[in-house]
Phi, psi and omega in degrees: 000312179296323181290324176299318177297312183298315174298322176295329180285320178301314185296308183302318183294321175297321180295318179298316181293318185293314184295317179294324177297320183284327184262117182289345174268015178229129184232131173241117185303310183212183181296312184297330174296321175295323178297316182292318175307307182300319177296311184297316182289332176291317179295311176303328175288335178272320188267315190264325183290327173296326177291319179293321171303310186297315179289338178248018184309314177305319178294320178297320177293312185295327184263017183050039178088348180296340177290342174301330174299317183296315177305310175301319176296321178298323180291321177298319183289324177298314173305317179305315183288332184270344188242122175287137178089002174242120181228132175241128190271059169112171184305311188288328171296321177296319177301305180299321178298318180299310185291318181291322179295321173304315179299309182301310179305317178304308183303312183294319176296318180297316177301318175302309182298317176302317181292325179291328182286334182285336186281000000 
């Protein structure tokens, strides 16, 4: 269980680093900042995201789930406010960060699964 958490944390941290490296509007000061960003985003996704989805459920349903991108963006912007050394230069950079980080995380998880199947 602890090992699984550690692997997920490493994947999230790498996704933060890769995404921030690709996007000029996102800045991560150092590796430990990326670890903190990964942890804070995980906590916000567990505690805040369900509430935002619940309160905006009619909009989420009306937009066929596309409003979830806005919710993810708000969580990124909240993390920006909470974490020193993590800077997102506005709403649209946060949208790009959210979408790109999801893609990078999916790729890293696919690599992890492929490696697990080989063992």
